[in-house]
Backbone as ProteinMPNN parsed JSONL, in Angstrom:
{"seq_chain_A": "MLRWSITFFVVALVAAVFGFAGIAGAAAGIAKILFFVFLILFALSLVFGRSAVA", "coords_chain_A": {"N_chain_A": [[121.672, 48.702, -99.537], [121.28, 46.25, -98.524], [122.739, 46.531, -96.214], [121.128, 48.329, -94.758], [118.933, 46.857, -94.271], [119.896, 44.824, -92.665], [120.663, 46.418, -90.465], [118.157, 47.294, -89.485], [117.117, 44.822, -88.843], [118.785, 44.166, -86.596], [118.146, 46.247, -84.877], [115.465, 45.51, -84.468], [115.808, 43.137, -83.126], [117.178, 43.935, -80.748], [115.252, 45.654, -79.635], [113.21, 43.79, -79.181], [114.4, 42.276, -77.276], [114.496, 44.004, -75.082], [111.779, 44.31, -74.73], [110.169, 45.968, -76.117], [107.616, 45.696, -78.022], [106.171, 46.883, -80.141], [108.033, 48.46, -81.487], [109.914, 46.649, -82.212], [108.351, 45.052, -83.92], [107.703, 46.913, -85.945], [110.357, 47.63, -86.906], [111.331, 45.073, -87.762], [109.508, 44.667, -89.889], [110.167, 46.661, -91.666], [112.85, 45.816, -92.189], [112.241, 43.561, -93.573], [110.991, 44.377, -95.823], [113.038, 45.994, -96.982], [114.814, 44.036, -97.413], [113.679, 42.326, -99.419], [113.332, 44.211, -101.503], [116.087, 44.683, -102.029], [116.693, 42.08, -102.916], [115.262, 42.002, -105.336], [116.202, 44.106, -106.816], [118.894, 43.245, -107.049], [118.51, 40.832, -108.546], [117.466, 41.913, -110.907], [119.782, 43.569, -111.665], [121.459, 41.582, -112.338], [120.349, 40.302, -114.546], [119.97, 42.436, -116.412], [122.478, 43.46, -116.529], [124.066, 41.364, -117.707], [122.865, 41.161, -120.124], [123.581, 43.595, -121.383], [126.325, 43.311, -121.781], [126.462, 41.189, -123.705]], "CA_chain_A": [[120.373, 48.385, -99.219], [121.411, 45.125, -97.591], [123.263, 47.005, -94.972], [119.992, 48.901, -94.024], [118.137, 45.699, -93.93], [120.606, 44.171, -91.498], [120.569, 47.432, -89.473], [116.776, 47.283, -89.01], [116.868, 43.602, -88.226], [119.45, 44.212, -85.337], [117.263, 47.068, -84.14], [114.288, 44.665, -84.126], [116.273, 42.148, -82.081], [117.468, 44.64, -79.591], [114.076, 46.12, -79.143], [112.438, 42.667, -78.768], [115.016, 41.733, -75.973], [114.042, 44.953, -74.107], [110.323, 44.3, -74.446], [109.359, 47.045, -77.044], [107.178, 44.863, -79.088], [105.767, 47.674, -81.286], [109.186, 49.007, -82.21], [110.507, 45.422, -82.752], [107.518, 44.697, -85.139], [107.962, 47.848, -87.054], [111.698, 47.432, -87.489], [111.265, 43.827, -88.558], [108.74, 44.84, -91.116], [110.954, 47.613, -92.514], [113.924, 45.115, -92.572], [111.798, 42.449, -94.496], [110.743, 44.982, -97.049], [114.2, 46.352, -97.575], [115.549, 42.716, -97.979], [113.036, 41.909, -100.611], [113.716, 45.21, -102.54], [117.485, 44.294, -102.324], [116.666, 40.914, -103.781], [114.641, 42.287, -106.657], [117.233, 44.889, -107.537], [120.03, 42.371, -107.314], [118.066, 40.018, -109.755], [117.373, 42.868, -112.135], [121.014, 43.969, -112.173], [122.172, 40.412, -112.902], [119.656, 40.083, -115.801], [120.212, 43.415, -117.377], [123.958, 43.546, -116.577], [124.419, 40.519, -118.665], [122.351, 41.501, -121.525], [124.345, 44.767, -121.813], [127.673, 42.898, -122.274], [126.399, 40.358, -124.767]], "C_chain_A": [[120.362, 47.187, -98.312], [121.844, 45.625, -96.178], [122.107, 47.628, -94.081], [119.125, 47.868, -93.498], [118.602, 44.915, -92.695], [120.451, 45.148, -90.242], [119.184, 47.275, -88.669], [116.486, 45.964, -88.283], [117.623, 43.526, -86.833], [118.633, 45.145, -84.375], [116.185, 46.409, -83.608], [114.664, 43.761, -82.993], [116.424, 42.857, -80.752], [116.121, 45.167, -78.857], [113.165, 44.992, -78.606], [113.057, 42.164, -77.359], [114.651, 42.702, -74.812], [112.595, 45.053, -74.033], [109.587, 45.333, -75.19], [108.838, 46.281, -78.178], [106.695, 45.73, -80.398], [106.887, 48.164, -82.151], [109.867, 47.795, -82.85], [109.754, 45.075, -84.058], [107.777, 45.57, -86.254], [109.383, 47.633, -87.687], [111.877, 46.131, -88.258], [110.499, 43.976, -89.754], [109.574, 45.636, -92.147], [112.228, 46.659, -93.096], [113.496, 44.042, -93.66], [111.498, 43.139, -95.837], [111.938, 45.416, -97.762], [114.969, 45.131, -98.18], [114.95, 42.365, -99.31], [113.319, 42.926, -101.798], [115.172, 44.966, -102.892], [117.549, 43.138, -103.265], [116.247, 41.08, -105.228], [115.674, 43.165, -107.414], [118.49, 44.14, -107.827], [119.742, 41.525, -108.478], [118.102, 40.826, -110.924], [118.754, 43.341, -112.571], [121.801, 42.804, -112.806], [121.639, 40.277, -114.322], [120.173, 41.146, -116.734], [121.759, 43.717, -117.533], [124.452, 42.547, -117.632], [124.074, 40.741, -120.049], [123.064, 42.67, -122.153], [125.721, 44.367, -122.392], [127.56, 42.048, -123.532], [125.89, 40.927, -125.995]], "O_chain_A": [[119.524, 47.1, -97.414], [121.354, 45.172, -95.144], [122.106, 47.482, -92.859], [118.617, 47.973, -92.381], [117.831, 44.445, -91.859], [120.148, 44.704, -89.135], [119.122, 47.153, -87.446], [115.758, 45.925, -87.291], [117.105, 42.847, -85.946], [118.472, 44.828, -83.197], [115.865, 46.597, -82.434], [113.93, 43.629, -82.014], [115.862, 42.429, -79.745], [115.98, 45.087, -77.636], [112.417, 45.226, -77.658], [112.345, 41.722, -76.458], [114.513, 42.255, -73.674], [112.137, 45.895, -73.261], [108.414, 45.558, -74.895], [109.493, 46.186, -79.216], [106.835, 45.289, -81.539], [106.754, 48.279, -83.369], [110.364, 47.921, -83.969], [110.349, 44.844, -85.111], [108.04, 45.133, -87.374], [109.505, 47.477, -88.902], [112.521, 46.115, -89.307], [110.902, 43.335, -90.724], [109.646, 45.29, -93.326], [112.568, 46.73, -94.277], [114.29, 43.684, -94.53], [111.729, 42.543, -96.889], [111.997, 45.292, -98.985], [115.622, 45.19, -99.222], [115.692, 42.124, -100.262], [113.515, 42.506, -102.939], [115.473, 45.05, -104.083], [118.291, 43.135, -104.247], [116.748, 40.451, -106.16], [115.944, 42.907, -108.587], [119.118, 44.423, -108.847], [120.582, 41.436, -109.374], [118.741, 40.452, -111.907], [118.94, 43.519, -113.774], [122.664, 42.995, -113.663], [122.444, 40.146, -115.244], [120.765, 40.816, -117.761], [122.209, 44.174, -118.583], [125.28, 42.963, -118.442], [124.839, 40.549, -120.994], [123.145, 42.733, -123.38], [126.215, 44.977, -123.34], [128.445, 42.132, -124.384], [125.802, 40.233, -127.007]]}, "name": "protein", "num_of_chains": 1, "seq": "MLRWSITFFVVALVAAVFGFAGIAGAAAGIAKILFFVFLILFALSLVFGRSAVA"}
């Protein structure tokens, strides 16, 4: 999931350099959503992963 977030961020940067504002904004929005989903899933896996061991 983090890899997809980074990929969309790079796409947004490249699109911004070439002047495609709509594509850059959409790709940046998708990257932001994927990054926050990654953080939430990572935090949940840390919490529930520890409770399963103990």
